C-alpha positions in Angstrom: 0.0 0.0 0.0 1.3 3.4 -0.8 2.3 5.3 2.3 0.3 8.4 3.1 0.2 10.8 6.0 -2.8 10.3 8.3 -5.4 13.0 7.9 -8.0 14.3 10.2 -11.4 13.0 9.2 -14.2 15.4 8.1 -16.3 13.6 10.7 -14.4 15.1 13.6 -17.0 17.7 14.8 -20.7 17.6 14.6 -23.5 20.0 15.6 -24.0 18.5 19.1 -20.4 18.6 20.1 -17.5 16.3 19.4 -18.0 12.8 18.1 -15.0 10.7 19.3 -13.9 7.7 17.3 -12.8 4.7 19.3 -9.3 5.0 18.1 -6.1 5.3 20.2 -3.2 7.1 18.6 0.6 7.0 19.3 0.3 4.1 21.8 2.2 0.8 21.7 0.1 -2.3 21.2 -0.7 -3.8 24.6 -2.7 -7.0 25.2 -3.6 -8.2 28.6 -2.2 -11.7 29.3 -5.5 -13.6 29.2 -5.3 -17.4 29.4 -6.7 -19.3 26.4 -10.0 -20.9 27.3 -12.0 -23.5 25.4 -14.2 -22.0 22.7 -17.9 -22.8 22.4 -19.0 -23.7 18.9 -21.1 -20.8 17.5 -23.7 -21.2 14.8 -25.9 -18.4 13.4 -29.5 -18.6 14.6 -32.4 -16.2 14.9 -32.1 -13.6 17.6 -34.5 -14.0 20.5 -35.4 -12.5 23.9 -33.1 -13.4 26.8 -33.5 -13.0 30.5 -30.9 -10.9 32.3 -27.9 -13.2 32.7 -26.3 -13.9 36.1 -23.0 -13.7 34.3 -21.5 -13.1 30.9 -18.5 -15.2 31.6 -19.3 -18.2 29.5 -20.2 -16.0 26.5 -17.2 -13.8 26.9 -14.9 -16.9 27.2 -16.2 -18.2 23.8 -16.0 -14.9 22.0 -12.7 -13.4 23.2 -10.4 -15.5 20.9 -12.2 -14.1 17.9 -11.6 -10.5 18.7 -8.2 -9.0 17.7 -6.2 -5.9 18.4 -5.2 -3.9 15.3 -2.1 -1.6 15.2 -1.6 0.5 12.1 1.4 2.7 11.5 2.5 5.2 8.9 5.2 7.8 8.2 4.3 11.4 8.6 5.9 14.8 9.0 5.9 16.4 12.4 4.3 19.5 11.0 1.2 17.4 10.3 0.7 16.8 14.0 -0.1 20.2 15.4 -1.4 19.3 18.8 -4.4 17.5 20.0 -7.8 17.7 18.4 -10.6 15.8 17.0 -10.8 12.2 15.8 -9.0 10.6 12.9 -6.1 8.3 12.5 -3.0 9.5 14.4 -4.8 12.0 16.6 -3.5 13.1 20.0 -6.0 11.6 22.5 -7.7 14.0 24.8 -8.0 13.0 28.5 -9.7 14.8 31.4 -7.2 16.9 33.4 -5.6 14.8 36.1 -6.3 11.5 34.2 -3.6 8.9 35.0 -3.3 8.4 31.2 -2.6 12.1 30.5 1.1 12.3 31.5 1.8 8.8 30.1 0.8 9.8 26.6 2.6 13.1 26.8 5.7 11.2 27.6 5.1 8.6 25.0 4.5 11.2 22.2 7.7 13.0 23.2 9.7 9.8 23.0 8.2 9.1 19.6 9.1 12.6 18.4 12.6 12.2 19.6 13.0 8.8 18.1 14.0 7.5 21.5 16.6 10.2 22.2 16.6 13.6 24.0 16.0 17.1 22.7 12.4 17.8 23.6 10.7 19.2 26.7 8.0 17.1 28.5 5.3 18.6 26.3 7.2 18.6 23.0 8.2 22.3 23.0 11.4 21.7 21.1 11.4 21.5 17.3 10.2 18.0 16.3 12.0 15.7 13.9 11.0 16.3 10.3 9.7 12.8 9.9 8.4 10.1 12.3 6.2 7.0 12.6 2.6 7.5 13.7 0.9 4.5 15.3 -2.7 4.0 16.2 -4.8 1.2 17.8 -8.2 -0.2 17.1 -10.1 -3.5 17.2 -11.4 -6.1 14.8 -12.9 -9.6 14.7 -12.4 -12.8 12.7 -15.2 -13.8 10.4 -13.4 -16.6 8.6 -11.1 -19.2 10.3 -8.7 -18.8 7.3 -7.8 -15.3 8.5 -10.4 -12.8 7.3 -10.9 -9.9 9.7 -13.3 -7.0 9.7 -12.6 -3.5 11.2 -13.3 0.2 10.7 -11.8 2.0 7.7 -10.7 4.8 10.0 -8.6 2.4 12.1 -6.3 1.6 9.1 -6.8 4.8 7.0 -3.5 6.1 5.7 -1.5 3.2 7.1 1.4 1.6 5.3 1.7 -1.2 7.8 -1.0 -3.1 9.7 -0.4 -5.6 12.5 -3.0 -7.9 14.0 -2.6 -9.3 17.5 -4.6 -12.2 18.7 -5.8 -12.8 22.3 -2.8 -15.1 23.0 -0.4 -12.2 21.8 0.4 -13.9 18.5 1.3 -11.0 16.1 0.8 -11.1 12.3 1.1 -8.7 9.5 -2.2 -8.0 7.8 -3.0 -7.3 4.1 -5.8 -4.9 3.2 -8.3 -6.7 0.9 -10.7 -3.7 0.6 -12.1 -0.7 2.3 -15.2 1.5 2.1 -15.1 5.1 3.3 -18.8 5.6 3.0 -19.7 2.9 5.5 -16.3 3.1 7.4 -15.5 -0.6 7.0 -12.4 -2.5 6.0 -11.5 -6.1 5.4 -8.1 -7.5 6.3 -6.4 -10.9 5.7 -3.7 -12.6 7.8 -2.0 -16.0 7.3 -2.2 -17.9 10.6 -0.4 -21.2 11.3 -3.7 -22.8 12.3 -7.4 -22.0 11.9 -8.6 -19.0 13.9 -11.8 -18.8 16.0 -14.4 -17.0 13.9 -17.7 -15.5 14.8 -20.9 -15.2 12.6 -22.9 -12.2 11.7 -26.4 -12.1 13.3 -29.6 -10.5 12.1 -29.4 -6.9 13.4 -33.0 -6.2 12.2 -34.3 -8.7 14.8 -32.5 -6.9 17.6 -34.7 -4.8 19.7 -34.3 -1.7 22.0 -33.6 -3.1 25.4 -31.8 -6.3 24.3 -28.6 -7.2 26.1 -25.3 -6.8 24.1 -21.6 -7.3 24.7 -18.8 -5.1 23.3 -15.3 -6.5 23.1 -12.3 -4.5 22.0 -9.0 -2.7 22.7 -9.9 0.5 24.5 -6.9 2.7 25.3 -4.7 -0.3 24.3 -6.2 -2.5 26.9 -6.8 -5.6 24.7 -9.5 -8.1 25.4 -11.8 -5.7 27.3 -15.4 -6.8 27.7 -18.3 -4.5 28.5 -22.0 -5.1 28.7 -25.1 -3.0 28.2 -28.3 -2.8 26.2 -29.4 -1.5 22.8 -30.5 2.0 23.6 -31.9 3.0 20.3 -32.1 1.9 16.6 -31.9 3.8 13.3 -29.7 6.6 14.6 -28.6 9.3 12.1 -25.4 10.9 13.3 -24.8 12.9 10.1 -21.9 10.8 8.9 -23.3 10.0 5.5 -26.3 9.0 3.4 -26.5 5.5 4.8 -26.6 6.3 8.5 -28.7 3.7 10.4 -26.6 3.2 13.6 -27.4 1.0 16.6 -27.0 3.1 19.8 -25.8 1.2 22.9 -24.8 2.1 26.5 -22.2 -0.7 26.6 -19.0 1.2 27.4 -17.1 2.0 24.1 -13.9 4.0 24.2 -11.0 5.0 21.9 -9.6 1.8 20.6 -12.9 0.0 20.5 -13.4 1.1 16.9 -13.8 -1.9 14.6 -14.7 -4.2 17.4 -17.8 -6.3 17.5 -21.1 -5.8 19.3 -22.6 -9.2 20.2 -26.1 -10.4 21.0 -26.6 -13.1 23.6 -26.4 -15.8 21.0 -22.7 -14.8 20.3 -23.5 -13.3 16.9 -22.1 -10.0 15.7 -25.0 -7.6 15.3 -22.9 -4.4 15.0 -19.4 -3.0 14.4 -18.5 -0.3 17.0 -17.5 2.8 15.2 -18.2 6.1 17.1 -19.0 7.6 20.5 -20.4 10.8 21.7 -18.1 12.2 24.3 -17.3 15.8 25.4 -14.4 14.4 27.5 -12.9 11.7 25.3 -14.2 8.8 27.4 -17.4 6.7 27.4 -20.5 8.4 28.7 -22.8 5.6 27.6 -23.6 6.8 24.1 -21.9 4.6 21.5 -22.8 3.8 17.9 -22.4 0.6 15.9 -22.9 -0.2 12.2 -25.7 -2.8 12.0 -24.7 -6.2 10.8 -27.4 -6.3 8.1 -25.7 -3.3 6.5 -22.1 -4.5 7.1 -22.7 -8.1 5.8 -23.2 -7.1 2.2 -20.4 -4.5 2.2 -18.0 -7.1 3.7 -19.0 -9.6 1.0 -18.4 -7.1 -1.8 -15.0 -6.1 -0.3 -14.0 -9.8 -0.2 -15.2 -10.5 -3.7 -14.4 -7.3 -5.6 -12.1 -5.2 -3.3 -14.8 -2.5 -3.5 -18.5 -2.0 -2.8 -21.0 -2.3 -5.6 -24.0 -0.2 -4.5 -27.3 0.2 -6.3 -27.9 3.6 -7.9 -31.1 5.3 -9.0 -29.8 8.6 -10.3 -32.0 11.1 -8.6 -31.7 14.1 -6.3 -34.3 14.0 -3.6 -35.7 16.1 -0.7 -38.0 15.5 2.2 -41.7 15.6 1.8 -43.0 18.1 4.3 -46.7 18.3 5.4 -47.0 21.5 3.2 -45.6 19.6 0.2 -47.9 16.6 0.9 -50.9 18.9 1.1 -50.1 20.7 -2.1 -49.8 17.4 -4.0 -52.9 15.8 -2.5 -50.9 13.2 -0.5 -52.7 11.8 2.6 -49.5 11.9 4.7 -46.0 13.4 4.5 -44.0 10.4 3.4 -41.8 9.3 0.6 -38.9 11.1 -1.2 -39.6 13.9 -3.6 -37.5 14.0 -6.8 -35.8 17.4 -7.2 -33.7 16.3 -10.1 -33.0 13.4 -12.4 -29.5 12.5 -13.7 -29.5 12.5 -17.5 -29.1 8.9 -18.8 -29.3 7.4 -15.3 -31.6 4.5 -14.3 -34.4 6.9 -13.2 -34.2 8.8 -16.4 -34.5 5.6 -18.5 -37.4 4.5 -16.3 -39.1 7.9 -17.0 -39.1 9.0 -13.4 -39.6 12.8 -13.5 -38.8 15.8 -11.4 -41.7 16.3 -9.0 -42.6 12.6 -8.6 -42.7 11.4 -5.0 -41.2 7.9 -4.6 -43.4 6.0 -2.1 -42.0 2.4 -2.6 -38.7 1.0 -4.0 -38.4 -2.7 -4.6 -41.5 -3.3 -2.5 -40.0 -1.5 0.5 -41.9 1.5 1.9 -40.0 4.8 1.8 -41.2 6.3 5.0 -39.0 9.4 4.7 -36.4 10.8 2.4 -33.3 9.3 4.3 -34.7 5.7 3.8 -34.4 5.8 0.0 -30.5 6.0 -0.4 -30.0 2.9 1.8 -32.8 0.9 0.2 -31.4 1.6 -3.2 -27.8 1.0 -2.1 -28.8 -2.4 -0.7 -30.4 -3.5 -4.0 -28.3 -5.6 -6.3 -26.9 -3.9 -9.3 -28.7 -5.0 -12.5 -31.9 -6.0 -10.8 -35.2 -4.9 -12.3 -37.3 -3.6 -9.5 -40.8 -1.9 -9.2 -40.9 1.7 -8.0 -44.2 3.2 -6.9 -44.5 7.0 -7.3 -47.1 9.6 -6.7 -47.8 11.6 -9.9 -50.6 13.9 -10.7 -52.7 12.9 -7.7 -52.4 9.1 -8.1 -50.0 6.2 -7.6 -48.1 5.0 -10.7 -45.8 1.9 -10.8 -42.7 1.9 -12.9 -39.9 -0.6 -13.4 -36.2 0.5 -12.9 -33.0 -1.3 -13.9 -30.8 -0.6 -10.9 -27.4 0.8 -11.9 -24.1 0.9 -10.0 -23.3 3.9 -8.0 -20.5 5.9 -9.8 -17.3 6.5 -7.9 -17.4 10.2 -8.6 -20.5 12.4 -9.0 -20.5 14.2 -12.3 -21.3 17.9 -11.8 -22.2 20.3 -14.5 -21.6 24.1 -14.2 -23.0 26.7 -16.5 -21.1 29.9 -17.0 -22.1 33.1 -18.8 -20.5 36.3 -19.8 -21.8 39.1 -17.6 -23.0 42.4 -19.1 -23.9 45.6 -17.4 -27.4 45.0 -16.1 -30.4 47.2 -16.4 -33.3 47.4 -13.9 -35.6 44.5 -14.7 -39.3 44.9 -15.2 -40.8 43.5 -12.0 -44.2 42.1 -11.3 -45.5 41.7 -7.7 -46.7 38.1 -7.0 -49.8 38.9 -5.1 -50.0 37.7 -1.5 -46.7 35.8 -1.4 -44.3 38.7 -0.6 -42.1 38.6 -3.7 -41.5 40.3 -7.0 -40.7 38.4 -10.1 -39.4 39.1 -13.6 -38.9 37.4 -16.9 -35.4 36.0 -17.6 -33.8 38.3 -20.1 -30.2 39.2 -21.0 -30.3 41.9 -18.4 -31.5 39.6 -15.5 -29.1 36.9 -16.6 -26.3 39.3 -16.1 -27.6 40.9 -12.9 -28.2 37.5 -11.2 -25.4 35.4 -12.9 -27.9 33.0 -14.5 -26.8 30.4 -16.9 -27.4 30.8 -20.6 -29.8 27.8 -20.6 -31.7 28.8 -17.4 -35.5 28.8 -17.9 -38.2 30.0 -15.7 -39.0 33.2 -13.9 -36.5 35.1 -11.7 -37.3 36.4 -8.2 -36.1 40.0 -8.0 -37.3 41.0 -4.5 -38.6 39.3 -1.3 -40.5 41.0 1.5 -39.3 40.4 5.0 -41.7 38.3 7.1 -43.5 37.0 4.0 -44.2 33.4 3.1 -41.4 33.5 0.6 -39.0 35.0 3.1 -39.8 32.3 5.7 -39.0 29.6 3.2 -35.5 31.1 2.5 -36.2 32.5 -1.0 -34.1 35.4 -2.1 -33.5 37.7 -5.1 -31.8 35.7 -7.9 -33.6 32.5 -7.2 -35.5 31.1 -10.2 -39.0 29.7 -10.2 -38.8 26.8 -12.7 -42.2 25.1 -12.0 -45.4 25.8 -10.2 -47.5 22.7 -9.1 -45.2 20.6 -11.3 -45.8 22.5 -14.4 -43.1 24.6 -16.1 -43.5 28.4 -16.1 -41.8 30.9 -18.5 -43.4 34.3 -17.5 -44.7 36.1 -14.4 -48.2 35.7 -15.8 -47.8 31.9 -15.9 -46.8 31.9 -12.2 -49.6 34.1 -11.2 -52.3 32.2 -13.1 -51.1 28.9 -11.5 -51.1 30.4 -8.0 -54.6 31.7 -8.6 -55.8 28.2 -9.8 -54.4 26.7 -6.5 -56.3 29.2 -4.5 -59.5 28.3 -6.2 -59.0 24.7 -5.2 -58.9 25.9 -1.6 -55.4 24.4 -1.0 -53.3 25.8 1.8 -50.1 26.0 -0.1 -48.6 26.2 -3.6 -45.6 24.1 -4.6 -42.8 25.7 -6.5 -39.6 24.2 -7.9 -36.8 26.7 -7.1 -33.4 26.9 -8.7 -30.8 28.6 -6.4 -27.1 28.5 -6.0 -27.5 25.4 -3.9 -29.4 23.5 -6.6 -33.0 22.6 -7.3 -35.5 22.2 -4.4 -39.2 22.0 -4.0 -40.6 24.8 -1.8 -44.2 25.0 -0.5 -45.5 28.5 0.0 -48.3 29.1 2.5 -51.4 30.6 0.9 -53.4 31.1 4.1 -52.0 34.6 4.6 -52.7 35.4 1.0 -56.4 34.5 1.2 -58.6 37.2 -0.3 -55.9 38.7 -2.5 -56.5 39.0 -6.2 -54.0 39.6 -9.0 -52.7 43.1 -9.0 
């Protein structure tokens, strides 16, 4: 693998504080001397309810040999490590003031900077060496006795050398088979002298909130640590990507637990521990695991292809709000509304159109927008699947050939030569608090609109109006009203008036802004009684 300097992940800080990854940096691999105990044969079977156990000892004894410590190292320049901070491979761990680990890691980092010699103060004030080895620890587990191991991608990201340490302290170099940044998963391979103890994936969808779980891993370099708790919540979206569907647990998960397994009481892996919420750097009982039902397919793809083959529909979508649902005649705010369709993509070929609401995909209900990306991604590439959409007040069923998600999104940008603008002719859109104008050479120049931009441009928005509350601004373009294209202010006004006559509470507009296309429902309640001016 080509050496690369560890880089801080873009997932370091989120809205609610700092999300800490269970990853211990700059620490030597340490594994507690645990005696090898007989392993209990484990076979996959349906999850079921279990009474609170008197002890987890028998289960832990069977599972410990299958959990490994993972040490990854890489060469980096000292300038890349500018003090502590958020997560990511090679980070300086943050400990509460006075923690017994605090001084230990300061001393360890200084020795690492000096390469074993002198020349630095206890807190690394002296000029560091221009190049040094970075080391980080994580966890993993064996899924195949031949030596196949699963862990998190961020545990080995940027590493040029990966070492796996078994429970009996046997150390082996590992080869990276494949990794997936989107799901934060990686598959490694080692060549043991004898078959390893392996554990099966369980059915995470059958696990319920309140079920007992065990987490085993390498927190702070303390290998073979077992913690117990329950499933605290399901389907958590922690804003890490389009496929977020995490299991939340109160089983203690700390730095170094990343990539380790979360077990049910049948000894099956139902999650891969990947993140914690922690203002202090230690466990506060809020940890997150990737569900096994999501991981199983990804791991299989990584083993077979070295990459993940995800289904692709080729649409841009947005949430269906109650206002949008009402404007379209939907009985409830569910589904994913199509804001755009990729030219030549699977949706385009199936004649899915902008403004359609996707209610079902491959017989799975799309309860809300965030469900659709995962449902599509989990569908096999090349399958022909039914898609139920809401169009023109009724359900329509189409058939889609599922494509493969491209590695890179293709973006198109329109540019135009700007000219000196003149004041556009404005028309007040009665009752909605905005003025609109035809798209002319002058308005194209004034608002930097593309040469192929169609619709009607918004030239002014009144503070406190329905348009203002929805975030509309001068320069935005109204492309469609009630899923019909508009080309003049008169078109817009006539369609708004038609919606009022139907006694609807809101009118739906497709708006093109600098952020792209989106559907915006505008409240008509405050506009009741207005007539065209």
